[in-house]
N, C-alpha and C positions, 0 to 999 in steps of 0.2 A: 669395896663392896660392904665392908663391915659397917660403915657409916650409913649406907642405904638400908641395910638390915635393921639398924637401930632406929632409923626414922620410921620405917614401916612398923616396927614393933611398938613405937609410940602410938601410932594410929590404931593398931590392933588392940592396944590396952584400953582404948576408949570405948564408951558405949556406942551403940549404933547411932543413936541420936546425936551424940557429941561429934562423932566422925562425919556424919552427913552434914550437920550444920557448919562445921569447920570447913569442909570442902566447898560447900556452897559459898561461904564467905571468902576463903582464900583463893580458890580456883575460878569460881564463877563471878566473883565480885559483887555478890548480892549484899544488900544492907541487912541489918538486923531485923528491920521491919519486914522486908521482903522474905527473909528466911522464916520469920514467924508466921507469915501468911501462908507460905508454901508448906510448912511443916505442921501447921495447926498448933502453934505455941505462941507465947507472948514474945514481944521484942526482948524483954529482959531474959527470958529463958534461952533465947538464941544467943544473946550476949554471953551469958554464963557458960554455955556449952563451948563457945569459941574460946573464951578465956581459959577454961579448964584445959583444953588441948594446947593452947598457946603456952601455958605454964609448964606443961610436960615437955614441950619442945625446948623451951628456954632452959629447963633443968638439964636436958641432954646436951644442948649446945654449949652451955656454960662449962661443961667438962672440957670441951675442946678449946674454948677461949682461954682457960687457965694455962693451957700448954703453949700458947702463942707468945713469941718473944717481944711483942709490941702491944700497946694498949689501943683500944678502939673507943 
């Protein structure tokens, strides 16, 4: 459960706009252009939001990758 809590805390640390755009991208499979149209922002703003969240997840998951006995 600790890992799930950490994943949820990453999402909670994001702005509402970042969280919404990331979930539209990751779960709903929308393109940056579609997210921009739906959220009333530019394609680039949608991309930047998704990337900001992705970097937070990468930082968290990197902690676990360092503990693995093999390389990926």
